FIZA-21577 format. One record per atom (N, C-alpha, C): atom name; x, y, z. Coordinates in steps of 0.02 Angstrom, whole numbers. Layout:
# residues N
{CA, {X, Y, Z}}
...
# end
This chain:
# residues 221
{N, {-334, 888, 587}}
{CA, {-343, 835, 523}}
{C, {-330, 764, 542}}
{N, {-375, 723, 515}}
{CA, {-374, 657, 529}}
{C, {-297, 619, 497}}
{N, {-286, 557, 528}}
{CA, {-222, 530, 512}}
{C, {-234, 506, 431}}
{N, {-285, 497, 403}}
{CA, {-300, 475, 330}}
{C, {-288, 536, 284}}
{N, {-319, 599, 322}}
{CA, {-302, 658, 279}}
{C, {-231, 679, 279}}
{N, {-195, 664, 332}}
{CA, {-126, 686, 331}}
{C, {-91, 626, 282}}
{N, {-108, 571, 277}}
{CA, {-80, 533, 233}}
{C, {-92, 538, 167}}
{N, {-142, 577, 152}}
{CA, {-165, 603, 74}}
{C, {-118, 641, 62}}
{N, {-66, 677, 101}}
{CA, {-26, 720, 83}}
{C, {47, 680, 49}}
{N, {47, 617, 55}}
{CA, {108, 577, 40}}
{C, {97, 536, -14}}
{N, {133, 555, -80}}
{CA, {114, 518, -139}}
{C, {138, 445, -129}}
{N, {172, 436, -87}}
{CA, {209, 365, -84}}
{C, {183, 334, -7}}
{N, {142, 280, -3}}
{CA, {117, 261, 49}}
{C, {142, 204, 76}}
{N, {203, 173, 44}}
{CA, {224, 115, 56}}
{C, {243, 99, 123}}
{N, {233, 53, 159}}
{CA, {246, 37, 236}}
{C, {277, -35, 246}}
{N, {333, -36, 273}}
{CA, {356, -109, 289}}
{C, {359, -113, 366}}
{N, {317, -166, 379}}
{CA, {311, -198, 447}}
{C, {364, -259, 462}}
{N, {409, -238, 526}}
{CA, {448, -304, 532}}
{C, {435, -316, 610}}
{N, {412, -378, 623}}
{CA, {379, -392, 684}}
{C, {374, -469, 681}}
{N, {407, -510, 740}}
{CA, {407, -574, 742}}
{C, {350, -593, 797}}
{N, {299, -556, 821}}
{CA, {241, -583, 842}}
{C, {197, -587, 787}}
{N, {181, -639, 762}}
{CA, {139, -645, 703}}
{C, {72, -630, 722}}
{N, {31, -642, 771}}
{CA, {-30, -618, 791}}
{C, {-41, -540, 786}}
{N, {9, -514, 823}}
{CA, {12, -436, 819}}
{C, {39, -402, 757}}
{N, {76, -440, 705}}
{CA, {96, -422, 643}}
{C, {40, -418, 599}}
{N, {-12, -481, 604}}
{CA, {-69, -463, 573}}
{C, {-117, -421, 579}}
{N, {-132, -413, 647}}
{CA, {-172, -360, 673}}
{C, {-147, -288, 648}}
{N, {-94, -260, 667}}
{CA, {-56, -202, 641}}
{C, {-68, -187, 565}}
{N, {-41, -242, 531}}
{CA, {-54, -241, 455}}
{C, {-111, -221, 430}}
{N, {-163, -263, 455}}
{CA, {-240, -245, 445}}
{C, {-255, -178, 453}}
{N, {-236, -149, 527}}
{CA, {-259, -82, 537}}
{C, {-218, -33, 502}}
{N, {-156, -38, 479}}
{CA, {-124, 12, 435}}
{C, {-152, 14, 368}}
{N, {-169, -47, 338}}
{CA, {-196, -46, 272}}
{C, {-262, -10, 278}}
{N, {-306, -22, 325}}
{CA, {-367, 24, 332}}
{C, {-361, 89, 340}}
{N, {-301, 119, 356}}
{CA, {-285, 192, 378}}
{C, {-251, 220, 312}}
{N, {-243, 166, 256}}
{CA, {-232, 203, 195}}
{C, {-156, 185, 173}}
{N, {-117, 147, 210}}
{CA, {-43, 124, 191}}
{C, {-46, 58, 143}}
{N, {6, 54, 107}}
{CA, {8, -2, 57}}
{C, {64, -53, 111}}
{N, {48, -96, 136}}
{CA, {87, -128, 175}}
{C, {125, -189, 154}}
{N, {191, -194, 186}}
{CA, {224, -266, 159}}
{C, {249, -282, 229}}
{N, {233, -341, 259}}
{CA, {250, -369, 305}}
{C, {305, -429, 308}}
{N, {358, -420, 352}}
{CA, {399, -468, 369}}
{C, {411, -493, 442}}
{N, {436, -548, 462}}
{CA, {444, -564, 535}}
{C, {519, -584, 549}}
{N, {560, -546, 510}}
{CA, {627, -553, 527}}
{C, {681, -507, 503}}
{N, {740, -495, 530}}
{CA, {785, -448, 503}}
{C, {806, -465, 443}}
{N, {813, -529, 420}}
{CA, {847, -551, 352}}
{C, {780, -528, 303}}
{N, {724, -542, 317}}
{CA, {675, -530, 263}}
{C, {664, -455, 259}}
{N, {677, -411, 317}}
{CA, {668, -348, 318}}
{C, {718, -318, 278}}
{N, {788, -337, 280}}
{CA, {839, -314, 237}}
{C, {830, -321, 178}}
{N, {806, -384, 149}}
{CA, {788, -410, 76}}
{C, {747, -361, 47}}
{N, {677, -349, 86}}
{CA, {635, -303, 49}}
{C, {663, -234, 48}}
{N, {711, -212, 85}}
{CA, {730, -147, 82}}
{C, {769, -141, 23}}
{N, {810, -199, 0}}
{CA, {847, -201, -59}}
{C, {818, -204, -116}}
{N, {763, -236, -112}}
{CA, {707, -243, -168}}
{C, {679, -163, -175}}
{N, {646, -138, -135}}
{CA, {611, -81, -140}}
{C, {597, -41, -63}}
{N, {638, 16, -59}}
{CA, {638, 36, 6}}
{C, {573, 72, 12}}
{N, {547, 62, 63}}
{CA, {487, 100, 73}}
{C, {488, 166, 112}}
{N, {427, 199, 104}}
{CA, {420, 273, 132}}
{C, {424, 268, 206}}
{N, {392, 218, 228}}
{CA, {381, 215, 300}}
{C, {396, 142, 326}}
{N, {412, 133, 391}}
{CA, {436, 68, 422}}
{C, {420, 68, 491}}
{N, {389, 4, 517}}
{CA, {381, -8, 591}}
{C, {418, -62, 604}}
{N, {459, -61, 659}}
{CA, {518, -113, 660}}
{C, {518, -144, 740}}
{N, {507, -202, 741}}
{CA, {510, -224, 818}}
{C, {585, -222, 835}}
{N, {598, -195, 902}}
{CA, {664, -197, 914}}
{C, {711, -269, 912}}
{N, {682, -307, 948}}
{CA, {710, -372, 965}}
{C, {671, -429, 918}}
{N, {708, -451, 874}}
{CA, {688, -493, 823}}
{C, {723, -564, 830}}
{N, {693, -623, 813}}
{CA, {723, -686, 821}}
{C, {799, -697, 793}}
{N, {814, -652, 741}}
{CA, {874, -669, 712}}
{C, {911, -610, 712}}
{N, {894, -558, 755}}
{CA, {940, -502, 760}}
{C, {896, -440, 793}}
{N, {940, -393, 779}}
{CA, {919, -322, 807}}
{C, {887, -275, 758}}
{N, {824, -254, 766}}
{CA, {781, -215, 717}}
{C, {819, -154, 691}}
{N, {862, -118, 742}}
{CA, {894, -67, 723}}
{C, {936, -73, 668}}
{N, {957, -132, 646}}
{CA, {992, -146, 585}}
{C, {952, -133, 521}}
{N, {879, -153, 529}}
{CA, {840, -131, 470}}
{C, {817, -61, 465}}
{N, {812, -20, 528}}
{CA, {808, 48, 514}}
{C, {869, 82, 486}}
{N, {927, 61, 519}}
{CA, {981, 91, 477}}
{C, {991, 75, 411}}
{N, {969, 24, 388}}
{CA, {976, 1, 316}}
{C, {933, 39, 271}}
{N, {876, 40, 310}}
{CA, {827, 88, 270}}
{C, {850, 157, 261}}
{N, {871, 195, 306}}
{CA, {895, 262, 304}}
{C, {950, 279, 253}}
{N, {994, 212, 249}}
{CA, {1056, 219, 200}}
{C, {1028, 214, 126}}
{N, {975, 178, 114}}
{CA, {933, 169, 55}}
{C, {893, 224, 44}}
{N, {859, 245, 87}}
{CA, {810, 312, 75}}
{C, {811, 343, 127}}
{N, {850, 400, 136}}
{CA, {855, 443, 192}}
{C, {798, 484, 213}}
{N, {751, 497, 175}}
{CA, {687, 532, 187}}
{C, {641, 472, 214}}
{N, {649, 416, 210}}
{CA, {609, 357, 247}}
{C, {586, 380, 326}}
{N, {534, 372, 353}}
{CA, {510, 376, 411}}
{C, {496, 311, 449}}
{N, {549, 290, 499}}
{CA, {545, 225, 547}}
{C, {533, 236, 615}}
{N, {483, 198, 644}}
{CA, {478, 198, 719}}
{C, {511, 126, 739}}
{N, {516, 128, 803}}
{CA, {537, 52, 829}}
{C, {485, 47, 878}}
{N, {462, -23, 885}}
{CA, {423, -45, 936}}
{C, {459, -100, 975}}
{N, {449, -91, 1053}}
{CA, {474, -140, 1092}}
{C, {443, -158, 1154}}
{N, {436, -205, 1181}}
{CA, {414, -219, 1253}}
{C, {471, -214, 1298}}
{N, {530, -215, 1276}}
{CA, {599, -213, 1325}}
{C, {621, -148, 1334}}
{N, {596, -93, 1321}}
{CA, {635, -28, 1304}}
{C, {658, 1, 1370}}
{N, {701, 51, 1369}}
{CA, {729, 104, 1410}}
{C, {745, 168, 1376}}
{N, {766, 213, 1414}}
{CA, {782, 292, 1384}}
{C, {856, 265, 1346}}
{N, {890, 229, 1361}}
{CA, {959, 231, 1316}}
{C, {944, 196, 1254}}
{N, {900, 143, 1264}}
{CA, {884, 113, 1195}}
{C, {843, 157, 1136}}
{N, {815, 203, 1175}}
{CA, {761, 242, 1129}}
{C, {804, 296, 1109}}
{N, {857, 316, 1134}}
{CA, {902, 374, 1105}}
{C, {939, 341, 1055}}
{N, {958, 278, 1062}}
{CA, {1002, 254, 1003}}
{C, {959, 237, 938}}
{N, {892, 226, 954}}
{CA, {847, 207, 904}}
{C, {839, 263, 860}}
{N, {835, 325, 895}}
{CA, {829, 390, 858}}
{C, {895, 409, 817}}
{N, {952, 414, 847}}
{CA, {1009, 424, 823}}
{C, {1020, 379, 770}}
{N, {991, 314, 754}}
{CA, {1003, 271, 689}}
{C, {953, 289, 649}}
{N, {911, 345, 663}}
{CA, {872, 357, 609}}
{C, {792, 355, 627}}
{N, {768, 327, 675}}
{CA, {703, 310, 690}}
{C, {669, 384, 728}}
{N, {613, 391, 691}}
{CA, {590, 460, 720}}
{C, {545, 451, 787}}
{N, {539, 392, 813}}
{CA, {499, 377, 864}}
{C, {515, 315, 892}}
{N, {494, 304, 959}}
{CA, {499, 240, 992}}
{C, {442, 224, 1025}}
{N, {404, 167, 1024}}
{CA, {350, 170, 1045}}
{C, {345, 85, 1096}}
{N, {307, 86, 1147}}
{CA, {315, 33, 1176}}
{C, {259, -20, 1156}}
{N, {262, -77, 1163}}
{CA, {218, -129, 1141}}
{C, {168, -135, 1208}}
{N, {108, -161, 1183}}
{CA, {77, -160, 1115}}
{C, {50, -88, 1105}}
{N, {70, -67, 1050}}
{CA, {70, 1, 1018}}
{C, {-7, 1, 985}}
{N, {-46, 57, 997}}
{CA, {-119, 60, 969}}
{C, {-99, 94, 889}}
{N, {-135, 60, 849}}
{CA, {-125, 83, 778}}
{C, {-122, 160, 765}}
{N, {-167, 184, 808}}
{CA, {-179, 264, 793}}
{C, {-108, 302, 810}}
{N, {-78, 267, 871}}
{CA, {-24, 299, 889}}
{C, {39, 291, 846}}
{N, {43, 230, 816}}
{CA, {90, 218, 759}}
{C, {95, 274, 703}}
{N, {25, 279, 687}}
{CA, {7, 321, 632}}
{C, {37, 401, 644}}
{N, {11, 415, 702}}
{CA, {33, 477, 726}}
{C, {113, 495, 722}}
{N, {147, 438, 754}}
{CA, {222, 447, 750}}
{C, {251, 448, 684}}
{N, {222, 401, 644}}
{CA, {252, 395, 567}}
{C, {237, 464, 527}}
{N, {181, 503, 550}}
{CA, {165, 560, 514}}
{C, {185, 636, 542}}
{N, {228, 620, 600}}
{CA, {244, 671, 655}}
{C, {282, 721, 612}}
{N, {277, 787, 622}}
{CA, {328, 832, 566}}
{C, {377, 866, 606}}
{N, {379, 837, 676}}
{CA, {424, 886, 726}}
{C, {499, 858, 699}}
{N, {546, 901, 703}}
{CA, {615, 881, 676}}
{C, {653, 885, 732}}
{N, {705, 819, 725}}
{CA, {745, 814, 785}}
{C, {789, 859, 803}}
{N, {797, 905, 767}}
{CA, {837, 969, 792}}
{C, {803, 1023, 815}}
{N, {737, 1008, 827}}
{CA, {693, 1069, 838}}
{C, {695, 1091, 916}}
{N, {679, 1146, 928}}
{CA, {691, 1169, 1011}}
{C, {621, 1206, 1033}}
{N, {583, 1180, 1080}}
{CA, {522, 1217, 1092}}
{C, {541, 1272, 1142}}
{N, {516, 1324, 1134}}
{CA, {515, 1386, 1187}}
{C, {454, 1403, 1207}}
{N, {429, 1404, 1267}}
{CA, {358, 1428, 1298}}
{C, {371, 1479, 1347}}
{N, {347, 1544, 1328}}
{CA, {350, 1583, 1388}}
{C, {276, 1610, 1400}}
{N, {231, 1564, 1389}}
{CA, {168, 1584, 1404}}
{C, {150, 1557, 1474}}
{N, {89, 1576, 1512}}
{CA, {68, 1544, 1560}}
{C, {6, 1505, 1550}}
{N, {-1, 1447, 1605}}
{CA, {-55, 1413, 1591}}
{C, {-36, 1343, 1572}}
{N, {-77, 1294, 1560}}
{CA, {-68, 1225, 1534}}
{C, {-74, 1220, 1458}}
{N, {-14, 1260, 1424}}
{CA, {-29, 1243, 1347}}
{C, {5, 1192, 1320}}
{N, {54, 1157, 1359}}
{CA, {89, 1103, 1341}}
{C, {82, 1046, 1389}}
{N, {66, 978, 1347}}
{CA, {72, 924, 1391}}
{C, {136, 902, 1404}}
{N, {157, 914, 1475}}
{CA, {217, 901, 1500}}
{C, {249, 843, 1499}}
{N, {216, 788, 1509}}
{CA, {224, 721, 1513}}
{C, {239, 703, 1440}}
{N, {214, 718, 1382}}
{CA, {224, 700, 1323}}
{C, {282, 750, 1293}}
{N, {298, 800, 1316}}
{CA, {352, 835, 1306}}
{C, {417, 812, 1343}}
{N, {414, 781, 1403}}
{CA, {466, 729, 1429}}
{C, {486, 675, 1384}}
{N, {444, 649, 1364}}
{CA, {445, 586, 1326}}
{C, {491, 599, 1255}}
{N, {461, 664, 1216}}
{CA, {495, 684, 1160}}
{C, {565, 694, 1172}}
{N, {589, 732, 1226}}
{CA, {648, 758, 1243}}
{C, {683, 690, 1258}}
{N, {666, 638, 1295}}
{CA, {700, 582, 1316}}
{C, {717, 551, 1245}}
{N, {667, 545, 1202}}
{CA, {677, 486, 1144}}
{C, {719, 535, 1084}}
{N, {728, 604, 1100}}
{CA, {764, 638, 1056}}
{C, {727, 655, 994}}
{N, {664, 657, 994}}
{CA, {604, 679, 946}}
{C, {610, 753, 940}}
{N, {629, 781, 984}}
{CA, {654, 850, 981}}
{C, {721, 873, 1022}}
{N, {759, 922, 1013}}
{CA, {824, 918, 1039}}
{C, {819, 950, 1100}}
{N, {780, 1000, 1124}}
{CA, {774, 1037, 1182}}
{C, {708, 1077, 1192}}
{N, {712, 1089, 1258}}
{CA, {644, 1144, 1278}}
{C, {681, 1193, 1315}}
{N, {650, 1258, 1321}}
{CA, {659, 1303, 1367}}
{C, {590, 1340, 1398}}
{N, {569, 1337, 1450}}
{CA, {517, 1352, 1481}}
{C, {510, 1400, 1540}}
{N, {470, 1449, 1533}}
{CA, {470, 1498, 1580}}
{C, {428, 1484, 1647}}
{N, {392, 1434, 1629}}
{CA, {334, 1440, 1674}}
{C, {311, 1357, 1675}}
{N, {288, 1330, 1723}}
{CA, {255, 1263, 1719}}
{C, {197, 1264, 1732}}
{N, {160, 1208, 1721}}
{CA, {75, 1200, 1741}}
{C, {67, 1202, 1819}}
{N, {110, 1173, 1851}}
{CA, {95, 1180, 1922}}
{C, {165, 1205, 1949}}
{N, {153, 1266, 1994}}
{CA, {218, 1301, 2033}}
{C, {199, 1305, 2103}}
{N, {243, 1290, 2143}}
{CA, {305, 1258, 2127}}
{C, {296, 1191, 2105}}
{N, {338, 1174, 2059}}
{CA, {329, 1086, 2029}}
{C, {335, 1048, 2082}}
{N, {311, 989, 2080}}
{CA, {329, 930, 2130}}
{C, {398, 896, 2113}}
{N, {420, 869, 2155}}
{CA, {492, 840, 2160}}
{C, {496, 790, 2104}}
{N, {441, 760, 2082}}
{CA, {452, 697, 2027}}
{C, {422, 718, 1958}}
{N, {432, 794, 1951}}
{CA, {401, 827, 1885}}
{C, {449, 793, 1831}}
{N, {414, 765, 1783}}
{CA, {444, 733, 1724}}
{C, {497, 775, 1693}}
{N, {491, 842, 1681}}
{CA, {548, 871, 1658}}
{C, {595, 903, 1709}}
{N, {584, 884, 1776}}
{CA, {642, 919, 1819}}
{C, {722, 902, 1817}}
{N, {724, 830, 1783}}
{CA, {793, 812, 1787}}
{C, {823, 807, 1718}}
{N, {795, 829, 1659}}
{CA, {819, 832, 1593}}
{C, {877, 862, 1589}}
{N, {929, 847, 1546}}
{CA, {981, 887, 1536}}
{C, {967, 935, 1476}}
{N, {924, 905, 1426}}
{CA, {899, 952, 1377}}
{C, {844, 999, 1391}}
{N, {813, 1024, 1454}}
{CA, {767, 1065, 1455}}
{C, {787, 1108, 1509}}
{N, {781, 1174, 1487}}
{CA, {795, 1222, 1539}}
{C, {715, 1251, 1568}}
{N, {720, 1266, 1632}}
{CA, {656, 1296, 1672}}
{C, {689, 1348, 1699}}
{N, {669, 1411, 1675}}
{CA, {677, 1471, 1717}}
{C, {632, 1502, 1758}}
{N, {639, 1535, 1813}}
{CA, {603, 1549, 1856}}
{C, {565, 1611, 1837}}
{N, {495, 1618, 1829}}
{CA, {461, 1678, 1799}}
{C, {461, 1724, 1865}}
{N, {520, 1758, 1862}}
{CA, {533, 1825, 1906}}
{C, {571, 1864, 1887}}
{N, {571, 1895, 1823}}
{CA, {616, 1938, 1788}}
{C, {610, 2005, 1826}}
{N, {555, 2015, 1867}}
{CA, {548, 2076, 1891}}
{C, {587, 2079, 1963}}
{N, {626, 2036, 1986}}
{CA, {650, 2016, 2050}}
{C, {708, 2054, 2060}}
{N, {753, 2089, 2016}}
{CA, {804, 2110, 2038}}
{C, {796, 2185, 2051}}
{N, {838, 2221, 2088}}
{CA, {828, 2295, 2105}}
{C, {818, 2339, 2044}}
{N, {865, 2314, 1998}}
{CA, {854, 2371, 1946}}
{C, {785, 2365, 1904}}
{N, {771, 2300, 1905}}
{CA, {706, 2275, 1854}}
{C, {639, 2333, 1899}}
{N, {651, 2309, 1975}}
{CA, {597, 2343, 2008}}
{C, {591, 2429, 2010}}
{N, {654, 2447, 2003}}
{CA, {669, 2521, 2003}}
{C, {633, 2540, 1929}}
{N, {645, 2507, 1878}}
{CA, {630, 2530, 1807}}
{C, {537, 2521, 1821}}
{N, {521, 2474, 1840}}
{CA, {442, 2472, 1846}}
{C, {414, 2545, 1876}}
{N, {450, 2547, 1940}}
{CA, {417, 2602, 1976}}
{C, {416, 2679, 1933}}
{N, {483, 2683, 1890}}
{CA, {497, 2742, 1852}}
{C, {459, 2753, 1803}}
{N, {449, 2690, 1769}}
{CA, {394, 2681, 1705}}
{C, {317, 2702, 1736}}
{N, {294, 2677, 1788}}
{CA, {240, 2681, 1827}}
{C, {219, 2760, 1840}}
{N, {269, 2793, 1869}}
{CA, {272, 2865, 1882}}
{C, {258, 2905, 1820}}
{N, {305, 2897, 1776}}
{CA, {300, 2940, 1698}}
{C, {242, 2926, 1676}}
{N, {192, 2875, 1678}}
{CA, {139, 2860, 1646}}
{C, {86, 2890, 1685}}
{N, {95, 2903, 1750}}
{CA, {41, 2943, 1792}}
{C, {52, 3015, 1778}}
{N, {116, 3039, 1777}}
{CA, {138, 3107, 1765}}
{C, {108, 3133, 1691}}
{N, {123, 3087, 1640}}
{CA, {87, 3101, 1566}}
{C, {6, 3094, 1570}}
{N, {-13, 3049, 1615}}
{CA, {-87, 3055, 1622}}
{C, {-128, 3126, 1648}}
{N, {-92, 3135, 1702}}
{CA, {-118, 3200, 1735}}
{C, {-101, 3252, 1682}}
{N, {-59, 3257, 1641}}
{CA, {-36, 3314, 1605}}
{C, {-81, 3312, 1536}}
{N, {-126, 3256, 1530}}
{CA, {-169, 3261, 1474}}
{C, {-127, 3220, 1429}}
{N, {-81, 3189, 1428}}
{CA, {-46, 3166, 1368}}
{C, {-28, 3080, 1398}}
{N, {-83, 3052, 1397}}
{CA, {-75, 2982, 1420}}
{C, {-44, 2934, 1360}}
{N, {2, 2880, 1380}}
{CA, {23, 2844, 1332}}
{C, {4, 2773, 1346}}
{N, {29, 2729, 1300}}
{CA, {9, 2659, 1305}}
{C, {-64, 2646, 1321}}
{N, {-111, 2696, 1283}}
{CA, {-187, 2684, 1308}}
{C, {-201, 2625, 1261}}
{N, {-239, 2583, 1293}}
{CA, {-262, 2517, 1269}}
{C, {-338, 2509, 1255}}
{N, {-376, 2570, 1286}}
{CA, {-457, 2576, 1280}}
{C, {-475, 2632, 1275}}
{N, {-496, 2664, 1211}}
{CA, {-515, 2738, 1205}}
{C, {-590, 2732, 1208}}
# end
């Protein structure tokens, strides 16, 4: 589904952009308008707060560092006025601690500048809940592990539990290896003596039943 199609699911497409880099503000405003948003733009914390006081938008894109203060104040005010609003924070000075703070204050994502308009739209329309946990017990490259690491670091999702990685053994600098909210279990449930004994007993019983003309667990007749 395209971003415009996803936006069509939202009756209120009002978007507030608060950014003090005026050329970037103008470019992003035009790009978001072409994608279906109804855009109001401001270049300061005070103007952003005033706009929220007049009419809290459904969406917001806010620069972290503004000339007259911290963009997180705008995010916090928006969430107080309209708890269902979706806001993302943009910055060229970010780090993981700041990203986590932004998410805790109500932002749904945190993007580095210069952010592409399509990335901004994807973040605004993302449906992942901050309390969600990802569990993957499948093999193969089903998950973009770099994107998962970013989502875990930013608090976009709460945690992940993985039974296998795309590359094993994983390299020492694997992006998921040092995250406290990611559990990676070794894919070796058969390793214990009890598990191996059960495997042998099950195999022998299957052979015995097959020889007796009573096969079980038949997958192809």
